[in-house]
C-alpha positions as MATLAB code, in Angstrom:
seq = 'XXXXXXXXXXXXXXXXXXXXXXXXXXXXXXXXXXXXXXXXXXXXXXXXXXXXXXXXXXXXXXXXXXXXXXXXXXXXXXXXXXXXXXXXXXXXXXXXXXXXXXXXXXXXXXXXXXXXXXXXXXXXXXXXXXXXXXXXXXXXXXXXXXXXXXXXXXXXXXXXXXXXXXXXXXXXXXXXXXXXXXXXXXXXXXXXXXXXXXXXXXXXXXXXXXXXXXXXXXXXXXXXXXXXXXXXXXXXXXXXXXXXXXXXXXXXXXXXXXXXXXXXXXXXXXXXXXXXXXXXXXXXXXXXXXXXXXXXXXXXXXXXXXXXXXXXXXXXXXXXXXXXXXXXXXXXXXXXXXXXXXXXXXXXXX';
ca = [
       0.150   -0.221    0.047;
       1.438    3.035   -0.921;
       1.417    5.908    1.179;
       1.241    9.824    0.308;
       3.982   11.901    1.122;
       3.977   13.671    4.467;
       2.886   17.528    3.547;
       5.317   20.026    4.340;
       4.219   22.858    6.441;
       5.321   26.942    5.325;
       6.900   27.317    8.589;
       8.935   23.860    8.515;
       9.787   24.960    4.859;
      11.139   28.519    6.554;
      13.096   26.564    8.900;
      14.714   24.551    6.591;
      16.287   27.631    4.359;
      17.687   29.222    7.700;
      20.837   27.312    7.906;
      21.154   27.575    4.386;
      21.828   31.571    4.675;
      23.631   31.419    8.233;
      25.875   29.463    6.207;
      26.236   32.335    3.295;
      26.599   34.973    5.333;
      29.163   33.444    7.690;
      31.222   32.640    4.609;
      30.885   36.219    3.251;
      31.918   37.935    6.294;
      34.676   35.420    6.408;
      36.009   36.266    2.972;
      35.131   40.362    4.012;
      37.701   40.052    7.037;
      40.281   38.366    4.827;
      40.290   41.223    2.280;
      40.467   43.616    5.134;
      43.267   41.518    6.459;
      45.054   41.735    3.441;
      44.682   45.398    3.133;
      46.023   46.258    6.495;
      49.051   43.930    6.356;
      50.049   45.716    3.101;
      49.136   49.307    4.318;
      51.019   48.032    7.288;
      54.365   46.994    5.132;
      54.075   49.552    2.814;
      54.569   52.257    5.947;
      56.611   50.595    8.143;
      58.674   48.724    5.856;
      61.243   49.258    2.861;
      60.117   52.300    0.200;
      60.802   52.268   -3.811;
      64.115   51.775   -5.104;
      65.659   55.590   -6.179;
      64.976   56.459   -9.894;
      68.265   55.350  -11.870;
      70.029   53.328   -8.778;
      71.073   56.689   -7.157;
      71.586   56.179   -2.977;
      69.158   59.547   -2.653;
      66.384   61.036   -3.969;
      65.877   64.900   -3.630;
      62.685   66.359   -3.670;
      61.985   69.745   -2.841;
      58.814   70.694   -1.650;
      57.360   74.697   -1.352;
      55.867   76.637    1.222;
      52.124   76.501    1.501;
      51.650   73.006   -0.532;
      48.729   71.017    0.385;
      49.151   67.359    1.991;
      48.454   65.925   -1.182;
      50.464   67.983   -3.305;
      53.344   66.941   -1.340;
      52.231   63.405   -1.486;
      52.278   64.154   -5.675;
      55.522   65.366   -5.302;
      56.908   62.348   -3.206;
      55.299   60.002   -5.636;
      56.663   61.718   -8.929;
      60.563   61.395   -7.553;
      60.177   57.846   -6.855;
      60.001   58.404   -2.871;
      56.529   56.928   -2.177;
      54.424   54.142   -4.382;
      51.336   55.212   -3.037;
      50.106   58.589   -2.752;
      46.834   57.652   -0.837;
      48.657   55.673    1.854;
      51.189   58.703    2.612;
      48.053   61.013    3.019;
      46.201   58.560    5.264;
      48.873   57.972    7.141;
      49.776   61.489    7.876;
      46.625   62.279    8.720;
      45.954   59.252   11.107;
      49.429   59.387   12.405;
      48.361   63.516   13.485;
      51.666   64.510   11.184;
      49.391   66.012    8.700;
      49.770   69.424    9.994;
      53.102   69.554   11.034;
      55.166   69.255    7.496;
      57.552   71.640    6.709;
      58.361   72.691    3.280;
      62.259   72.631    2.486;
      64.589   70.617   -0.108;
      64.813   66.475    1.379;
      67.499   64.336    0.261;
      65.768   60.830    0.659;
      67.951   57.123    1.258;
      66.897   54.752   -1.155;
      64.189   52.171   -0.261;
      63.661   54.813    3.157;
      60.144   53.792    4.099;
      56.786   56.124    4.643;
      57.315   56.271    8.302;
      61.108   57.464    8.124;
      59.758   59.717    5.269;
      57.139   61.273    6.841;
      59.344   61.609   10.335;
      62.153   63.357    8.282;
      59.112   66.066    6.841;
      58.221   66.772   10.224;
      61.158   67.066   11.869;
      62.190   69.628    8.620;
      65.302   67.721    8.292;
      65.869   69.554    5.433;
      69.172   70.590    3.360;
      71.453   72.500    3.978;
      73.719   74.833    1.486;
      76.321   76.942    2.999;
      77.892   79.828    1.281;
      80.927   81.792    2.300;
      82.184   84.747    2.744;
      86.301   85.830    2.802;
      87.487   88.066    5.340;
      88.300   91.544    3.435;
      85.230   91.010    0.888;
      83.494   94.176    0.339;
      79.904   94.668    0.699;
      79.201   94.893   -3.032;
      81.480   91.760   -3.533;
      79.201   89.915   -0.983;
      76.162   91.322   -2.588;
      77.512   89.768   -5.965;
      78.115   86.312   -3.943;
      75.048   85.761   -3.049;
      73.624   86.998   -6.290;
      75.591   83.974   -7.735;
      73.925   81.280   -5.654;
      71.362   79.776   -7.599;
      69.477   78.088   -4.449;
      68.636   81.425   -2.712;
      65.749   83.653   -4.492;
      64.979   87.295   -4.348;
      67.108   90.560   -5.314;
      70.216   91.832   -2.963;
      71.165   95.057   -2.550;
      74.948   95.792   -0.950;
      74.513   96.978    2.774;
      77.212   99.703    4.183;
      80.527   98.977    4.058;
      82.199   96.594    6.959;
      78.174   95.555    8.456;
      78.954   91.980    7.273;
      80.898   89.312    9.530;
      82.713   87.185    7.299;
      81.754   83.821    7.909;
      80.371   80.737    6.375;
      76.245   80.530    6.261;
      74.256   77.761    6.190;
      70.944   78.738    4.576;
      67.719   76.166    2.876;
      67.025   76.505   -0.963;
      64.426   78.702   -1.790;
      65.087   81.150    0.687;
      65.810   84.514   -0.070;
      69.147   86.287   -0.410;
      67.668   89.030    1.618;
      67.388   86.735    5.010;
      70.555   85.140    4.824;
      72.461   88.872    4.369;
      70.000   90.027    7.381;
      71.705   86.836    8.966;
      75.038   88.031    8.080;
      74.426   91.647    9.478;
      73.237   90.181   12.403;
      76.012   88.182   13.138;
      78.180   91.004   13.319;
      76.473   93.253   15.445;
      76.364   90.566   17.817;
      79.793   89.986   17.822;
      81.051   93.424   17.579;
      79.326   94.337   20.690;
      80.502   91.144   22.481;
      83.980   92.178   21.739;
      83.167   95.981   22.430;
      82.288   95.209   25.889;
      85.451   93.536   26.448;
      87.748   95.957   24.699;
      91.146   97.552   26.105;
      90.881  101.151   28.171;
      93.148  103.268   26.073;
      91.949  102.673   22.876;
      92.506  105.776   20.033;
      88.733  105.634   18.800;
      85.138  105.834   20.632;
      82.428  103.790   18.799;
      82.366  100.095   17.647;
      82.154  101.782   14.101;
      85.808  103.439   14.341;
      86.891   99.870   15.328;
      85.072   98.008   12.561;
      86.507  100.651   10.132;
      90.563  100.168   11.677;
      89.748   96.305   11.861;
      88.793   96.664    7.790;
      92.329   98.218    7.094;
      94.520   95.394    8.993;
      92.234   92.986    7.405;
      93.397   94.518    3.845;
      97.162   94.846    5.066;
      98.082   91.145    5.559;
      97.066   87.789    4.593;
      99.010   86.039    7.455;
      96.600   85.653   10.044;
      99.284   85.873   12.742;
     100.119   89.195   11.514;
      96.705   90.920   12.277;
      97.272   91.710   15.964;
     100.707   93.244   15.382;
      99.379   95.217   12.698;
      96.270   96.213   14.707;
      99.139   97.713   17.211;
     101.087   99.445   14.780;
      98.053  101.421   13.906;
      96.848  102.050   17.090;
     100.189  103.173   18.269;
     100.226  105.789   14.763;
      96.697  107.063   16.236;
      97.694  107.526   19.595;
     100.601  109.966   18.279;
      98.529  111.813   15.997;
     100.566  109.638   12.686;
      99.067  109.091    9.663;
      98.432  105.746    9.019;
      99.281  105.652    5.280;
      97.348  102.373    4.188;
      98.038  101.411    0.858;
      94.815   99.688    0.760;
      92.588  102.703    1.769;
      93.635  104.168   -1.897;
      92.952  101.519   -3.179;
      89.874  101.682   -2.220;
      89.147  105.152   -3.369;
      89.729  103.684   -6.976;
      88.824  100.445   -7.098;
      86.131  100.210   -4.370;
      88.207   97.015   -3.007;
      88.873   95.231   -5.797;
      92.218   94.071   -6.809;
      94.196   97.138   -8.714;
      96.034   94.813  -10.531;
      99.057   97.374  -10.633;
     101.261   99.556   -8.882;
      99.934  102.649   -6.883;
     100.737  105.716   -8.771;
     101.984  108.907   -7.721;
      99.040  110.785   -8.117;
      96.956  108.223   -6.823;
      98.752  107.770   -3.298;
      98.448  112.304   -3.391;
      94.678  111.871   -3.709;
      92.054  113.604   -1.277;
      89.369  110.857   -0.837;
      87.156  109.959    2.001;
      89.432  106.937    2.667;
      93.048  107.664    1.534;
      94.765  107.331    4.985;
      97.833  109.182    3.410;
      96.206  112.516    3.126;
      94.013  112.606    5.894;
      94.378  112.361    9.658;
      92.869  109.893   11.719;
      90.285  106.990   10.024;
      88.346  106.649    6.918;
      84.702  107.845    7.028;
      83.732  103.958    6.682;
      85.349  100.705    6.612;
      87.027   99.772    3.333;
      85.883   96.376    3.726;
      84.575   93.337    5.806;
      86.695   92.619    8.575;
      86.932   89.006   10.123;
      87.001   87.773   14.045;
      90.102   87.988   14.268;
      91.167   91.476   12.897;
      88.384   93.168   14.927;
      89.697   91.621   18.294;
      92.789   92.248   17.567;
      91.838   96.213   17.035;
      90.006   96.168   20.024;
      92.695   94.729   22.373;
      95.501   94.885   20.458;
      99.326   93.543   21.650;
     101.363   96.429   23.975;
     104.730   96.845   21.515;
     106.290  100.648   20.367;
     106.294   99.484   16.578;
     105.289  102.075   14.087;
     105.974  101.072   10.396;
     105.852   97.627    8.973;
     107.001   97.050    5.291;
     106.294   93.755    2.968;
     109.293   91.533    3.086;
     109.480   89.700    0.021;
     107.408   86.478    1.529;
     103.803   87.499    2.159;
     104.928   88.612    5.510;
     106.008   91.954    6.862;
     109.037   93.269    8.579;
     108.105   95.666   12.248;
     110.109   98.455   13.319;
     109.866  100.988   16.310;
     112.084  103.657   15.020;
     112.111  105.524   11.145;
     115.980  105.039   10.411;
     115.197  101.091   11.162;
     112.151  101.545    8.510;
     114.313  102.999    5.875;
     116.503  100.065    6.263;
     113.865   98.097    5.681;
     112.163   99.814    3.105;
     115.398   99.737    0.872;
     115.657   95.832    1.671;
     112.411   95.421    0.354;
     112.710   97.394   -3.177;
     115.906   95.403   -3.953;
     113.864   92.411   -3.233;
     110.919   93.999   -5.378;
     113.769   94.478   -8.282;
     115.352   91.303   -8.694;
     111.771   89.913   -8.407;
     111.042   91.895  -11.517;
     114.154   90.987  -13.045;
     112.990   87.916  -12.943;
     109.817   88.065  -14.428;
     107.986   87.716  -10.638;
     105.462   90.182  -10.092;
];
């Protein structure tokens, strides 16, 4: 006797379908979790792991981040320079880490394969490439302005400041910094140094102001290329000023002719006798302005010169000078120098 299939109620049909849906939902959630885990692992590896190789096999890559650049613009520049692979991940990492508002403009160098974490840390720290410009002792202010104007990493115009207002040193600067800003640091450094040295000056100096000290130091600076001679030459000039003698310094003649650039020949008698605001052969005391920018050693020498009786010096033929306390002794030294000079000219030495 055949049996009829037992009827299945609607409730039973619904009950039988539920486990199938649960299994499908669990499977889909698991897939999503796996995908999210893979994305998270990729993000962590991309952030903390090695970055891309520097283009062209270089050891470092240089990227300039301009002032005012947005986070996305910074990411684009880093990506274009081959420093990071993902702009989106860099933007997210900067925002999540809180670094987005602390990124600093400037020129950066990144090592090949630098991690994104290191890249971000470097930009937050402002660890920019430092350029340098060196002002030699004895440069005139016009020569310093020309030096800054020729520096391609700087921006903006520059004008020569007053003579003697710059401290010859080596100065750091960033790419894109203005020439006026660098020049202002040079002047500020000179003001600080002169103030410090003036406070500790000798008590019996024959001048009354820091500016006069700078003027005398500029003459000392131009008189010798031998650093060890600066104090002795400063003492000679101080002694002459105390006695009311003219300084009779050749560089003060040259400044009136070329404004400090090399003359390229011997001084003419007409130039020696000319009246200018700087020629100490035809004027008493100090010139009206410095004739160059003296360095630290020359400034220190005139503000604390050694105690000597020397009043004269003349070239010795070796790049230095021979000193004397009397005019008779000085005349002998001058005669010796003229013989040396004649021999050099005869030998073709200039």
